[in-house]
N, C-alpha and C positions, 0 to 999 in steps of 0.2 A: 502493499499500500504506500503510496507517496501522499505527504502532506505538508505544509508550508506551517512549522512553530509558532512564525509569527504574519498570517496571512493579512492583519491589514496594513504591513507593512505595503503592499501590494498596488495600495492605492499610489504610490510615488510616482508609479511607473506613468498614471495620467499626465503629468509635468512634461511629457515626452509630445504631446500636440501643441503647448506652448511654447518648447523651444524650438519647435520646427517652424512656428508661426513668427518667432522671433528672428529665425534666421532666413526665411527667405522675405522677414522686413531688410534684413541688414543688406542681401542682395540685393535688394530693389532701388534700398539708399545709394549703395556704392556705383550700380549702374548709373542713376540718376546723377550723382555725382561727376561721372565719368563723360558724362553725354553732353555736360558745360564745357569741357575742355576738349572734344574732338568726338570723332568715329571710336565708340569702345570698343572696338577692337584693336585699333589702330592705337590707341591710348595705350590698353592693358599691353601690348608686344613691347610699348617704348619703356617700358614701367623694369626698373630693374630687381634682379630676384622674381619675375613675373612666372609663377607654374600654375598653367593651368587648369584645374578642378582640385588644385592644395586642399582652400578652405571647404570644398563641399566633402572632400574626403573626410577631413577634419572631423567634422560636425558629425558626420557617421562614426567615424571611431569611437567620438566620445558619447555620441547616442547608445553604442554595444556597451560600452565602458559600464555607462550611466546604470544598465536594465542588469548588465548583471551582477555588480553592486546589488543594485536593489534587491534581486531575487538570492543574492548571497545573505542580504540581510533579513530577509525574510525567511530563512531558513530551508530549503528544503530538505527533508526526513522520507526517509522508507522503515516503514515497519520490518525488525529484526523476530520478534520476540512474540507469540501471542500467549494468551491466560484466558478462559472460562470464567468469568464475575456472575454470580445474582445480586441483580437489584432488584428494588421496588418505585415502582415509579406511575404515572398516567399519560395517555397518551392527551395533548391540549393542540386543539386545532386554532390559530389565532386568525380570525376573516378581518381584514382590516380595509375601509373602504377608501378608494384613489380617485373618487369622483371630484369635480372641479373645484366643488365647495369646500371640499377640504383645505380648500388655500385662504379660505377665511383669514381674517386677522384677527376675532373678534379676542380670541388668546394670542398671545404671542407666543414665538413671532408668527406662527399659524397654526390651522390645526394641525394639520397632516405631520409636522414635524414634533408636535407633540404628544401625539399619537404615536411615531415611533420611538419617540422617549420610553413611552409608556413601556411598549415591548423589549426595548430593551433593557428595563429595571425588571420586568417579567425575566428573561433570562437569565441575567443575572442571579438571579432566587434558584435556578434550575438547576441540580444535579443529578437525576436518575429520568426525569420524567423525558418524554417523546415530545416534538414538538415541531408544527407543519405550520408553511403561512399562505395563507388565500389571498389575492386584494380581489376588490368585485369594485366597477361602476356600475354602467348597462349589462356586463356581464360579468360572470365569474373566471379566474383563473390558478391555478392551481403553483405557486409558483416552489416552495421549498416541499418536498415530501416529507413526512414521518421520519426526525433523522436525532438524536442526539447530538449531534453536529452543532453545536450553537454559533460557534463563529460563524459558518455557511452561511444559516439564517441570518445573522446579523449582517454578513455582507453584501446578502441580497437584497437588505433590507434598504441598505444605504440608497440602491439604485432606484428603488419604487417612485415614481411621481404620476400623475394623471394623465401623461403622453405617452406610459405602453398599452395603455388600452385605449381601442378605436371607438369606443362605444361611451356616451356618459349617462349618468344617472344615479341611480341610489338601489340596485334590485338586492335587498337584504335575502331576500328566499331563493334567487341562484346561489350567492353564497355559502348559504345554508345547506343546500342540497349538493355543492361542489365539496363543502367540508366533509359530509356524511360518505360522499365516497372514499374522501381518503382513510377515515377507520378502517378498523380492520371487521370483515364482517361479522365475525365467528364468534364475538363477544356483546354482551345487551349490559357489558359496565365497563369501569376503568377510561373514562373518555369525557374530554368536556370540551367546547367550543366558545369561545370568546369573541364579541362580534365585535367591531370597533369603527363607530361610525354617528356622522351627526343626524340618522335620520332622517333627512328632510322628505324627502322623495317617498310618499308612500309607496310601499308594496303589500299590494288585495294577497298575495301568496304566501308571506313572511311569519304568518301568526299560524297558519297549518303545513307549515315549513318546518316550524320550531316544534308546535308538537307532535311533530312526524319525528323531529329529535329526539324529544323526551319518549317516546314508546321505543325507541330502540338504545334508549339506556344512554344517552349522548344530555348532559345536561349543559344545558345555554346561559351564557352570562354573556350581559350586554354591560357597552362601555360607551357613552354618551359625551362627544366632544363639540364644544362652544357654546353659545349662550341664545337664551328663547328669546332676548332682544333679536340675534343676528346682527351681522356685520354685512357690509357692501363687498364684492367681490372684484380683483383686481385679473383684468384682462391681459392677459401676458403680450397679447397679438397689437391691441391698441395701446398698450401701457397707459393703461387708463380705467376708471373707475368701470366695470360690464353694466352695457344697459341693454333693457328689455325691448319688444318690437313699437312700445308707444315711446320711448325715449329714457325713462325713465331708470333710477338706478337700481341693479337686483341684491335682492335682502336674500341670506343664506339664513335661515333661525333652526336650531337646534330640534328634533322633535321629539323631547321626551318622551310622550306618552306613547307614542309608535314603540318606542327601546324599553319601556317598563313592560309594556304587553309582550311583547315580544320575550322576552327574559322572564315573566310569569308564566307563558305556554310551555317554556323548556326550562322548569324547574329550577330555574337560575338566579343573580341578584342583576341589580342596576347601579350601575356605576357611575357616576358624575365627574366626567376627569375634572379636576384644578391642579390637582399637587400628586405627578405622577408618580411618587415612592410611597403615597397614603393606598392610592389606587391600585397597585403592586401588592404591596403588602397584603391589602383585601383581599383580592384574585387570589394570590397565591395561598395567602389562610383555607380559601376555599377549597382551591385543587387540594391541600395539604390532606384536609378533615374527609377526602373521597375516598371510597375504596382503593388500594394500591394492590397490582398485579405484580407477581415474581418473577422475573424474563432471564434469564442464562442468554448472555450477551459474552462474544468472542472478542476480545479489545487488544490492542499493541500495547503491550510494557515494555518493548525493548523500542530503541530509534536507531537509526545510524545516519548523522547530519552531516549533510554535503557542500555548505557554507564554505569551507575554506577554498573550495575548488574555482568556485566563482569569485569572488574577492581576489584570487591570485590570476586568473583571466584578466578581471575589470583591471586592475593595476597595474598588468601587461601588457593591454591597449593605451592606458595613458601614457606608460612610458612610450610605448610604440609614436604616437600621435608630437608627443613631448621632440622626438629625436626625430620629427620628419624634416629635412631640408624647409628652411625659410627664405632661401633664396636659389638661383645657380649660378652653380661654381665657376660654371664656365664666362659667363656674361661678369661673374666677378674679376677674374683673372684679367679679360680685356680691358676691364676700368683701371687697370694697373698702371 
């Protein structure tokens, strides 16, 4: 098995597009300066020490070295020794509303960011539970199946935005249905569903699906995010407040009654998200109070690290980039 010990460090690779943009801008700026002196090709040939493609080669080497160092920093490992262990826990599916109404800022910085903070707090409290992530708007999508790899869930959560779903809306019933499919169908207990939403769009099938989940042994908890007073929505396309067909600002309001009804139908609890730590503690208390199942699992207990190889390659490439000739030696000789 391959894994990264510090997988979050790989986010540093996101700097590569930024470096590429800066490099292209530098090339454009250089050519614009040369054009003021004459034809760019002729001027470059007259420059002392000009080597075509030298800057591009150095940039490519620097990017490769950067990638190697980041991968080494994250520490790629392989599992060498396995051991069978017993654990007790429950299966938890977290269904996150990512409709555009979740970008409302009636709680800071916005509803979606606060919801992500809550999920991260919950995962930090988990030890033996399996967790899955479902996102939904106009339709529901399984992002991460049931797993004990909490770091993978956190990494996937970072990339969740309203733009990853093609249909808008708040179809909670579809989210419940997708979550039920994610659970084991052999058992009627040890399962819980946590729905995080503003509940803005009424879904007539949500209550029916919540009762169906309860019949299958799934406890449904809901978390409301936002305020009953609501807030205007920011439109990223126009970079202004979103307007309806009549030109009035669109107000997104929290529908607590809907979320409370769903929780009651699913034999669970409703919580208003004001403090992420408090709500996470409440939910984890509910989960820990459930009957837990014993699961035998095979885990890796010994790993071999390969960070040193990537670091060595990265530093060697940096040395190669540093010793690349900065001028044409023959041209230097002619100028003596």
